[in-house]
C-alpha positions, 0 to 999 in steps of 0.5 A: 482088763475088768469088763466095765460094761457088764452089769454090776461091774462098777469101775474107775476110768481116768481120762488124760486130756490136758489142754487146750480149751477147744480140745478139752471141750471136744473130749467132754462127751466121753463122760456121758458115754462112759456113764451110759454104757458102764453102770456105776463107773467113776470118771476122773480127769487130768487137766491143766489148772486153767481148764479144771473149773470147766471140767468140774462142771461136766455132769458125771465127772468125779475127781479132777487132777490138775497138772501144771505142765505148761507153767512148769515148762515156762520156768526154763531149765533152771526153774524146772528143777527148782525146789518149788517146782519139784514140790508141785510135781510131787504133790501132783503125783501123790494126787494122781496116784491116790486112786487106782484105775481100771483104765487110763485113757490118753485122749491127747496123743502127745508125749506129755499126756503119755508121760502123765498116763504112765504115772497113773496107778492101775488097779489089778488087771488095769490098762493104759490105753492110747491112740495108735495113729495120727488123725487128719489135722490133729497133733500126734506123737508116737511115744503115746503108743509106745508107753501104753499097754494097748494102742487103738487104731482110729480111722484118720478122717474123723471129727475130733469129737468122734475121735475121742468117743470112738477111742473110749468105746473101742478101748472098753468094748462098747459102741458109740450111740446117739449124738454127743452130749457134752454135759457142761453146766452153766449156772446163773440167771438169763440175761434181762434181754435176749442176748446173742454173744458175738465171738469175734476174737481168736488167736489167729488173725486169719480166722477173723471175720471182716469188721464191716460184716460184723457191723452189718450182721449186728445191726440186723440182730438189733433190728430183730430185737436182740441185744449183743454181748461182746466177750474179750480175752485180750487188749486187741479184742477189747479194742475191737469190741469197743470199735464195733460197738460204737458203730452199732450203737453202744446201747445195744452192746454189753462189753464183757470185762475179761473174766475167769473161765468159770465166770465166762461159762455162766455169762455165755450160758445166760445168752440165747445164742452165739455167733462166732469165729472158729475159736475155743469160745465158739466150741464152748457155745456148742458145748452149752447147747446154744443156738450157734453159727460158727464161721470158718475161713478154711475148710476145717469145719468137718473136723472141729465144727458143729455137724448135722450128723451130731444131731444139732440142727440148731448149730451149724458151721458156715464158710470154709471154701472162702470167708463166709458172706454176710448173707450166708451167716445171716441166713444160717442164724435165722435157720438155727434160731428157728430150729431151736424155737419151732 
């Protein structure tokens, strides 16, 4: 394979990371790493259409190729072979193969991503590179290494951000250096009042934080001079936000309507910080470099949460052994706020 880390060795790298929101966010720092260590490199990305607007906002990204696998599968067996889906698949293959790559790196580790990587076109001497093993708490399917030209072993007990960074580094022969830089860019003016986003919703009810805790915490935030923003991605989340806002005081609460991921990045980026449960939106707050407290009801923060080892003293995870207490979360918020405003 072409030595992309050598001076003057500009090359092209394709990242395959299709979904989901948190997984795509956790892979973003590889773009910065590649540009920092491979001078002149072009970094392209294959992703599900729903997350494409997010990837396009990452500094240093080149082409974003959209692959609608989820939608195609939802068509059922009959729809999968329909003329419309066949035409979309052909258009995807044309877009994917419009560029030849020196390295195609499958960061997903699943059969669906392996098959996408296999369809990509290689430059002379190029390689398809994949993960050789499952890491703790992450999905992995063996076909990802069977169809690759080279599979890279990663130590199983590793943070998901570090896993992607290490895979790219070992694939291309450089060492990971410094904390992760997500490079995610928000656009638009700041909120009129210093606003903290309250990420109260998640796809799993067992990750929720007690509503009474939210009310008490938000009352403390209001007393400290903060306004509150309430994102909502479903009818249940909208009802919860309305219910909590009524108890806290509607004048202090902005209930955001459901919006596109593109718009959500701008709205969240305009806030001064975020407090939220373990969810894609909380990981988005990390990527936007906001002062952030992430709440865990399970001991998984070591794998997906913000870490001091990542150099972000203004972002912490709380809880894990049990549901985090109100006082622990409040103390964590004061700590990260002071770290961001020394």
